[in-house]
N, C-alpha and C positions, 0 to 999 in steps of 0.2 A: 335427564340428559342422555337419551339413547339415540343411536343412529338408526339406519334403515333396518327394518325387521326387529327392532327392539334391542339390537346388539350394541354393547358399549363401544363407542367410537375408538377408544384407545386400547381395546382388548388385544392382547398379543403384541403390544408395542412397548418400547422402552423410552423413558424420558429422563432428561437431566435438568436440574435447576441450579443456577448459580446465583446466590444471594447471601449477603452477610447479615441482614436484619432479620432477626428471628421471627417477628410477626409476619413479615412479607413472605419469608421462606415457608412458614407453616401454611399460609393461605394458598400459595402456589402448589405446594405438595398436596394439600387436601383436594384442591380442584382437579388435579391429575388423577388422584385416587377415585374421585367421583366419576370421572370419565372412563375408568376401567384400565388405566395403565398397569401393565403387568409388573414393571420394575421401574423404580424411580431413584436416581442418584441425586443427592442434595449436597452441594459443595459450596464452600465459602471462600475459596482461593482460586484466583485466575490461573495460576500455574497448574493446580490440580485439575481444573477444567480442561486445559489444553492436553495434559497427559491422558486424561480419560477419553477425550474425543479422538486422540490418536490411536487409542487401543481398541475402541468399540464404536459401533454405529448406534446412533440414537435417532428415534423417529420424531421426537419433540425436544428442542433445546431452548430453555428460557434463561435469558441473561438479565439479571436485575442489578442491584447495587453490589459492587465488588470493591473492597479496600483491603489494605494490609500487605500487599506485595507489589510487584512492578506493574501489574495490570490494574486499570480501572475498567468500568463497563465498556466505554467506547474503544479503548485499546484492545480489550478482549474480543469485541465484535470485529474489529479490524483484522486481528490475527486469525480469527476463525474464517473470515471471508478470503483473506489473501492466501492462506494455506489450504483452503477448501476442506476444512475439517468437518463441515456439515453438508451432506448431500443436498442437491436442489430438490430432491423428492421428500426430504425431511422438512419439518417446520422450525424455523429459527425465529424466536420471539424475543423482542427487547422490551424491558420494563423500565420506563423512564421515571426519574424521581420527581419531575415537575413538567409544566407545560411551557417553560421558557423557550423562545424560538431557537436560541443557540443550542439548547439541549436536544430539541427535536431534530433540528437540521443536522447536528452532528451524528445522531443515531441513524437518521435516514440515509446519510452519505455512505453507510456501510451495508445498506441493502437488506435489513431483516425483512422477513415476510410479514411481520405485524409488529406494531408498537403499542403496548399498554401503558397507560399513564397513571401513576399513583396520585391520590389514594384509590384503592380498588376494593371491590367486594367480591366474595367468592362466586356469586352468581354472574357477575360481569366477566370474570375470568373464564368460567366454564362456557358461557355463551360464545365469547369470542374464539376460544379454542375450538369449540365445536364447529363454528363456521370455517375456521382456518383449515382444520383437518379435512373437512368435506371439500374445500376448495383445492387443497393439495392432492387429494385422492383423484379428483377429476383431471388434474393436470398430469398425473403420474404417467399415463401412456406416452404423452408427448415428451416428458422429461427422460424417460427410459430410452426413447428413440434417439434423443440428442446424445445421451451417454453412450450409445452404440454407434455414434457418428453417422446417424441416418437422419439428416435434417429434412429430407423430402417427406419421410413418414411423419416426422414431427409437425411439419407444416400441414399435411393432410389432416392430422388429428385436430390441429388448431381450427381448420376450416369447418370442422364438424360441430363446433360449439354454436349453440343457437344464437339467433340475433339478439336475444335479450341477455346474453351472457357476455357483454362487452368487456367486463373485467377479466374474464378468462381469455377472451380473444386477445386482449391487449398484452396479458402476461405471456401468452403463447407466441405472438408475433415478436415480442421483445426478446424472448429467449432464443428463438430461431435466428433473428437478426444478429444478436450478440455472438452466437456461435459462428455464423458466417463471417462476421467481422474479424473475430479472433483467428480464423483460418484464412483470412485475406481473400475470400471468395466474393469480390466486390460486386461483380455483375449480379450474382444471385442475391446478395444482400440488398442491392438497390431494387431488385424486382419485388422481394418480400416487403421491403419498406413501402414501396408504392401501393402494394395491396393492402397493407395495414392502414395507410393514410386514407384509403378509400372508405374504410370502415369506421375510423375514429381518429382523434387527434390527442397527442400527449407529448410532453417536452422531450422525452427520450428519443423521439423520432427526429427532431431537429439536431440533437446531438449525434445520432447515428449518421445522418446525412453529412454533417460536418466531418465526421471521421472518414467517411467514404471519400469526400473531396480531398481531405488531407492526404490520404493514402494514394490518391491519384495525382498528387503534386499540385492541386489547385488550392494552394494555401490561402490566397486572398479571399476566395469564396468561403472557405472553411472558417476563417476568422470573422467574416461578416455574419455568418450564421450564428456563431457562438456569441458574438457581441449582442446580437439581436435577442438571443435566448436569455442572456444574462439580464438584459433590460426588462424582458417580459416576466422572467421567473428568477429573481435574484436568489431564491432559496434553493435552486437546483445546482448544487455545489459541483457536480461533475463537469459542468461547463467551464468553471474557473480552472479546474485542474487540466482539462484538455487544452484550453486556450493558452495556459501558462506553458504547457509542453511545446506547443507550436512556437510561441515567442522565444523560448529557450533555444529551439532548433534554428531560429532565425538570428540568434545572437542578441536579441533584445532582452537582455537579462533584467534591466530595471523594470520593464513592463511585466515580465514574468513574475518578478518579485512582488510587485504591487498586487497582482492577481492572487498569488499564493497567500500573501498577508491578509487580504480581504477575506479569502476563504477561511483562513485560520481564525479570524475574528468572528466569523459567522458560525463556526462549528466547534471551536475548542480544539484540544490537542489531537492531532492525527500524526502518527509516527512517520508514515510514508510522506505526508505533505511537509512535515517539518524537515525531513531529510532533503526534499526537493527545494524547500525555502533556503536551507543552508547552502546547497549547491549553487542556487541562483545568486545568492549574496556573494559567494566566493568568486564566481565567474564574472559578476558585475563589478567586482573590486570593492564592495562594501564590507570590509573585513571586520569592522566593529560589530555590525549586525550579524555577520556570519558567526563570529565568536559567541555572541549571545544565543543564537539559535542552536548552534552545535553543542554548546554547553547544556542547553535544555534537553536536547536529545540524549546526551551522555548521562545526565542526571537520571533520566528515566530508564535507560537500558544497561548501564554499566553493571557488570557482574551478573548479568541475566542472559537467558537464551536469546533475547531480542537483540543483543549487541552484535554488530557486524564489524569486521575489520575496517571497513571503509569509514565507520563512525570515528574511530580512533585516528585513522590516517588523515582525514579531513581536518579534525580539530588540531592535531599536532602541526599540520601545515599552516593553519591560520595563526595559531599561537606563535609559531616561529616567525612568521611574516610580521607579526606585531611586536616582535622583540621580547616576547615572554618565554624565554628559552628554558628556564628552570621548570616552569609548569608544563611546557611541551615535552620535556624529558620525562616528567612524572607521568603524563598521560601515555607516553610511549612505553614506559616500564609497565604500566598497568596492562597495556595491550600485549606485551610479551608474556605477562602472567595469565591473562584470560583468553588470548587468541594465539597461544604458542604454536599451534599447528599451522597457522597462516604464514606463508613466506614473507608477507609484508611486515610482520611484527618486528623481526630483528632488524630489517632494513630501516624501518621507521625510527627505531631507537638510535641507530647509527646516524641517520640523517639529522635527527634532532641534536645529537651531540655535535656533529660537524657544524651546524648552524650556530650553535652556542660558541664553539671555539673560534669560528671565523668572525664572530662579532667582537672578539677581544683583540688584544694587541700582540699575542704570541703566535707568529706565523708558523713556527715549528709545530705547535699543537694542532693548528688548523690543518696543516698538510698531513700530519699523522692521521687525523680523523677522516680526511678526504681519502687517504689510502685505504683505511679500513672500509669505508663506504664503497669505494670502487671494487674492492675485492668481494664484498658481499653481493654487489650488483652482478659481477661476472658469474658468481656461483649460483645465483637464484633467478637470473633475468627471465628465463622461460616461464617461471611460475608466478612472477609478480603481477599485480593488478595493473590495468592501464593507467589509473590515476597515479599510482606509485611510480611507474615508469616515466610518466610525464614530469612528475616532480623531480626525479633524478636527472632526466634530460635537461630540464631548465637549470638545475643546480650545476651540472657539468658545463653547460654553456657559459654560465656566469663566472665559472672558475677557469675558463679557457681550455677545458678538457674536451676539445672538439671531437676527437675520435670516439670517446665514450658517449658523448651526446648523440652523435650520428648513429651509433650502434643502438642506443635506447630508442631513437626515433624509428629505426628500421624494425625493431621488435614490435613496437606499437602498430606501425603501418601494416605489418604482416599478420597481426594477431586476429584480425576480423572482429575484435571486441570494442573498437573505438567508434564513438559517434562522430558526426560531422565536425562539431566544434573542436573536439580533441584532435581530430585529424588535421584541422586547420592549424592548430598549434604545432603539430609535428611538421607540416609542410613548411611553416615559417622557418623552422630550424634547418630542414634539408636544403631550402633555397638559400639560406644565409651562408 
């Protein structure tokens, strides 16, 4: 297993293996040794993997079975991709436990460079790694150009790939097109996409075209393209997420919710998608489902670095709306403990307390709790999240505190952080 000129392909390179099963761990490590890796880190904890990737660069990262902490294999892959902990010039390899469609679709949705499926032999691992490293090395000049914000050079490199290297061309065109879409260079993205389509066909092209039309405000055309793609390739999960986002922007939350739930059923747990599912359920008024989904998110992230203040805020809001005031206060207290630096934390606790008091018969206690909440709002309003501001705005409206409600609405409107749906809720208050 030697590269060009008899040189070990991983000579001078660093690798990381994440795997809890000792037999699989030893097999992956020995394969990397045989390919000449200079340094190999072997870890069995997802949290340790994240810490190590933040501290050092690795040329090969292999994610197998992970258990025992907040992360499983798919959640670890999701975190790596979302936080960009592995460079596109490095090789990210997923090792699946089985061939179940749900397992493979879930892994594929996080975009590893390669997926190996157990059971494996050492020779299989070495051969596939050898192929992947050679593939990434050929893409390296293009990747480096994109990392230097030079998409034109990246495209020129892509055009140099021989006609028989369609896989390389496809990867090159896709990377350039994605870069242009992220930077909202829609005309250039459309030109590159047309060139790519003249050479080959792939599902990501239809998705890219839908995103271009969406960004140009041609929503109906984007929806039609995505629905057609879902019919042709139901395993291409990104189409569900993109269409769900469009439907949410249109206010069609029940449609968005159906799409997200179908994607969840096809792939298993994705933290990003579960958060979106909870939000769609809340906005669509399906509080029972929202509680179930947000509870599941909280079970996975509570007391970990994955937890966000918004996870607590959303769950507290839903629990209060469903009359579960004691549990809402318990979650708010946990937020104060784990998210103490977030201004939403103290306000969420006071809002939960007010909702409990206002559900009772003692008007004095409810008014006292409202006074505490109003004071906390005035003190922290410039630092609060949009969602928290809107919850306060709607609470003040319900209690007849119109000046406070208008003030909160103005803070949201001037923040530049609210999406169209949230701004519509604010406009309703301002017009009223």
